[in-house]
Every structure is written in C-alpha cells, then in structure tokens.
C-alpha positions as CSV (number, residue, x, y, z in Angstrom):
1,M,39.6,27.9,4.4
2,T,36.6,27.1,6.6
3,L,33.8,24.6,5.8
4,I,30.7,24.1,7.9
5,E,28.4,21.0,7.4
6,T,25.7,19.3,9.4
7,V,25.2,15.6,9.1
8,Q,22.3,13.5,10.4
9,L,22.9,10.4,12.5
10,P,20.5,7.6,13.2
11,S,20.9,7.6,17.0
12,S,20.3,9.9,19.9
13,A,22.8,12.6,20.7
14,A,23.8,10.7,23.9
15,Q,24.7,7.6,21.8
16,A,26.6,9.6,19.2
17,W,28.5,11.4,21.9
18,D,29.5,8.2,23.6
19,L,30.8,6.8,20.4
20,L,32.8,9.9,19.3
21,A,34.1,11.2,22.6
22,E,34.1,8.4,25.2
23,K,35.0,5.6,22.8
24,G,37.5,7.7,20.6
25,G,35.4,7.3,17.5
26,A,36.1,10.8,16.3
27,L,39.7,10.0,15.5
28,R,39.3,6.3,15.0
29,L,36.6,6.7,12.3
30,T,38.3,9.6,10.4
31,P,38.9,8.3,6.9
32,G,42.6,7.8,5.9
33,L,43.8,8.4,9.5
34,A,46.1,5.8,11.1
35,L,47.3,6.5,14.6
36,G,49.5,4.8,17.1
37,A,49.0,4.6,20.9
38,D,51.0,7.9,21.3
39,G,48.6,9.8,19.0
40,R,51.2,10.0,16.1
41,G,50.6,8.5,12.7
42,T,49.7,9.3,9.1
43,L,46.8,10.9,7.2
44,R,46.1,10.1,3.6
45,V,43.9,12.3,1.6
46,V,43.0,12.8,-2.1
47,I,43.4,16.3,-3.2
48,G,42.8,17.5,-6.8
49,G,42.9,13.9,-8.0
50,H,46.3,13.2,-6.3
51,A,46.8,11.2,-3.1
52,V,48.9,13.0,-0.5
53,T,50.1,11.5,2.7
54,Y,51.0,13.5,5.8
55,R,52.9,12.3,8.9
56,G,52.3,14.0,12.2
57,Y,50.0,13.8,15.2
58,A,46.4,14.1,16.3
59,R,44.9,15.4,19.4
60,Q,41.4,15.4,20.8
61,H,39.8,17.9,23.3
62,I,36.4,17.2,25.0
63,E,34.0,19.6,26.5
64,E,31.3,17.8,28.3
65,A,29.2,20.9,28.7
66,G,27.2,21.3,25.5
67,R,28.8,18.2,24.0
68,H,31.5,20.0,22.1
69,L,34.4,18.0,20.7
70,T,37.6,19.3,18.9
71,W,40.3,17.3,17.2
72,T,43.4,18.7,15.7
73,L,45.6,17.1,13.0
74,S,49.0,18.5,12.0
75,G,51.6,16.9,9.8
76,K,54.2,17.2,7.1
77,E,54.1,15.7,3.6
78,V,55.8,12.4,3.4
79,R,56.9,13.1,-0.2
80,G,57.5,16.8,-0.2
81,T,58.2,19.8,2.0
82,G,54.6,21.0,2.5
83,R,52.8,21.0,5.7
84,A,49.1,21.0,6.7
85,H,47.1,21.8,9.8
86,A,43.3,21.0,10.3
87,E,41.0,21.6,13.2
88,V,37.6,20.1,13.4
89,R,35.1,21.3,15.8
90,A,32.0,19.1,16.4
91,R,28.8,19.6,18.3
92,V,26.2,16.9,18.9
93,R,22.6,17.5,19.7
94,D,19.3,15.7,19.4
95,D,17.2,16.3,16.2
96,P,13.4,17.1,17.0
97,E,12.5,15.0,14.0
98,G,14.5,11.9,15.3
99,G,18.1,10.9,15.5
100,S,20.8,13.5,16.2
101,E,22.6,16.3,14.3
102,L,26.4,16.4,14.1
103,R,27.6,20.0,13.3
104,L,31.1,20.1,11.9
105,T,33.2,23.2,11.5
106,V,36.5,22.4,9.6
107,L,39.4,24.8,9.3
108,V,42.2,23.9,7.0
109,E,45.5,25.8,6.2
110,G,48.9,24.7,4.8
111,R,51.5,25.2,2.2
112,G,53.1,23.0,-0.4
113,R,50.7,20.8,-2.3
114,L,47.8,22.0,-0.2
115,G,48.5,25.7,-1.0
116,E,48.8,25.0,-4.8
117,I,45.4,23.6,-5.4
118,K,42.2,25.5,-6.1
119,E,39.8,26.2,-3.4
120,V,37.0,24.3,-5.1
121,D,39.2,21.2,-5.2
122,L,40.1,21.6,-1.5
123,N,36.3,22.1,-0.8
124,R,35.4,18.9,-2.7
125,A,38.2,16.9,-0.9
126,I,37.0,18.0,2.6
127,S,33.4,17.2,1.7
128,S,34.4,13.7,0.6
129,V,36.2,13.1,3.8
130,I,33.2,14.3,5.8
131,T,30.8,12.0,3.8
132,R,33.0,8.9,4.4
133,F,33.2,9.9,8.1
134,K,29.5,10.2,8.4
135,R,29.0,6.7,6.8
136,A,31.5,5.1,9.2
137,V,29.9,6.7,12.2
138,A,26.3,5.9,11.1
139,K,27.4,2.2,10.5
140,E,29.0,1.7,13.8
141,L,26.0,3.3,15.5
142,G,23.7,1.0,13.6
143,D,25.9,-2.1,14.4
144,S,26.0,-1.3,18.1
145,A,22.3,-0.8,18.4
146,P,20.7,-3.7,20.3
147,S,18.8,-6.0,18.1
148,P,15.1,-6.2,18.9
149,K,14.1,-9.4,20.8
150,P,11.8,-11.7,18.9
151,A,8.3,-11.7,20.2
152,P,7.5,-14.9,22.2
153,A,5.5,-17.4,20.1
154,R,2.0,-17.6,21.1
155,A,0.7,-21.1,22.1
156,A,-1.8,-22.3,19.6
157,A,-5.4,-22.2,20.9
158,P,-6.8,-25.6,21.5
159,S,-9.0,-26.5,18.7
160,A,-12.7,-27.2,19.5
161,P,-13.7,-30.9,19.4
162,A,-15.1,-31.8,16.1
163,T,-18.8,-32.3,16.3
164,A,-20.7,-34.7,14.2
165,A,-22.4,-33.2,11.2
166,P,-26.2,-33.1,11.6
167,A,-28.0,-35.7,9.5
168,P,-29.4,-34.3,6.4
169,T,-33.1,-33.5,6.7
170,P,-35.1,-35.5,4.2
171,P,-37.0,-33.4,1.7
172,S,-40.5,-32.6,3.1
173,R,-43.4,-34.1,1.3
174,P,-46.3,-31.9,0.5
175,A,-49.3,-32.5,2.8
176,P,-51.9,-34.5,1.0
177,V,-54.8,-32.5,-0.3
178,R,-58.1,-33.4,1.3
179,V,-61.0,-33.5,-1.2
180,E,-64.4,-33.7,0.2
181,V,-66.8,-35.3,-2.2
182,V,-70.4,-33.9,-1.9
183,P,-73.1,-35.9,-3.5
184,P,-75.3,-34.0,-5.8
185,T,-78.7,-32.8,-4.5
186,P,-81.5,-35.0,-5.7
187,P,-84.1,-33.3,-7.9
188,A,-87.4,-32.5,-6.2
189,S,-90.1,-35.1,-6.8
190,S,-92.9,-34.1,-9.2
191,P,-96.6,-34.2,-7.8
192,W,-97.5,-35.8,-11.2
193,P,-95.7,-39.0,-11.8
194,G,-94.0,-39.2,-15.0
195,V,-93.9,-35.4,-15.4
196,G,-90.6,-33.5,-14.8
197,V,-90.4,-30.7,-12.3
198,G,-90.3,-27.9,-14.9
199,A,-93.3,-29.3,-16.7
200,A,-95.3,-29.6,-13.5
201,A,-94.6,-26.0,-12.7
202,A,-95.8,-24.8,-16.0
203,L,-98.9,-26.9,-15.8
204,A,-99.7,-25.5,-12.3
205,L,-99.3,-21.9,-13.6
206,A,-101.7,-22.6,-16.5
207,V,-104.3,-24.1,-14.2
208,G,-104.1,-21.0,-11.9
209,V,-104.6,-18.6,-14.8
210,A,-107.6,-20.5,-16.1
211,A,-109.2,-20.5,-12.6
212,L,-108.7,-16.7,-12.4
213,I,-110.5,-16.1,-15.8
214,F,-113.4,-18.4,-14.8
215,W,-113.9,-16.6,-11.5
216,R,-114.0,-13.1,-13.1
217,S,-116.6,-14.2,-15.8
218,R,-118.9,-15.5,-13.1
219,R,-119.0,-12.1,-11.3
220,R,-120.2,-10.3,-14.3
C-alpha cells in the first residue's frame, strides 16, 4: 500500500533538512527503530493491536537537489516467518505561511503478519508512526533553536531633585468696602422767621394773586 501525508514543521526548510539529512535525524527519530553503527537493527511497530518486531537493516539516500530524502527499511519477523519492506520518500520545502512542509510518501509491502491484517489497520498503524515521527522532529527542532537573548536592562533615569512644596497661600480677605457718608442738604432758610419753607411759598403765592386782582379792578 501507499500512503501520502504532509506534516508541518516549526522551522525553516533549511533547518529541517539539516536535521533530517545532515544529522541523520530521519532514521534516528523514526519511532521504534533501533540501529547500530552498521545500519542494522530492529523495528518495532504495533499493527492491528499487536506489537511486531522486525530485524533487518535501514539505508538512507540523500538528493541535495530539491531536498529529497529516501530511507529504506527491510527486515524479517523476529517471531515468525513474515517479512516486511518499507520505503519512505521525503521532500522538504518552505511553507509560505511560515515554518516548513515535510511531504512523506510511504510504500509498504510484506507477507506474514503484515499480509494478514486489513488495509484500514495498516493505514492506522502507519499514520501513528508518522504522527510520532513528526512530534520527535518538531521537538528536536524546537530544542535546537537558539533561545532569545534577554534584552539589556535599562538604567533607571535619575529622579529629579525633590523641590520644596510652595507655602500655602493664605485665604484672601475681601477688600474693605469704602462707604462715603454725605451729610444731608440743609433746608432753605425761610424769608419769614418762624415760618417753614412750604408755608412761605404758599403765602407768597396768595399775595401775588391778591395783587393781580387789585390791579385789574383799578383799570376798570
């Protein structure tokens, strides 16, 4: 069977390629795979709810152009007569939205225990291995990323010298109201002693009327 899956990685394609190809992370981080210096070892997988161990070899082929990577695993069941062969083709490229994409094409064939299980169970087993592989790669990429340097602490700005608080201004008193005292106007003196001003005016008017009547009577 063939399974194609794309996984997202939290680093650039250059960093992912350096880990998988240059540092041997493709084989080293494959879940259940234990290899010796000669490339031989064992692979333990869970298929259909049963753990199966294969003993064999693993090889890796690197194509720098296009960042293509292929690793091949082939082995025989430790407890049984079945055999299995898997080929994983990987391509790493930058993701326009950030990080990188790792496209995996997995081809698996075999007989024995591998040939007896349903395709859906084999699909689930391979997907589980890919998920665990992705987590291991992402963790190692995250651990190898340089930690950001703390920003240098800024020197505290010198505080301004304390100034004496201004003395409180005493409450202003209202300006004193200046009152000008004007003495009352003295009453006009009467021409007739002992007679008030009003009475004198009335008496003068009467005298004038009497004089006018007398003058008219004489002209007749």
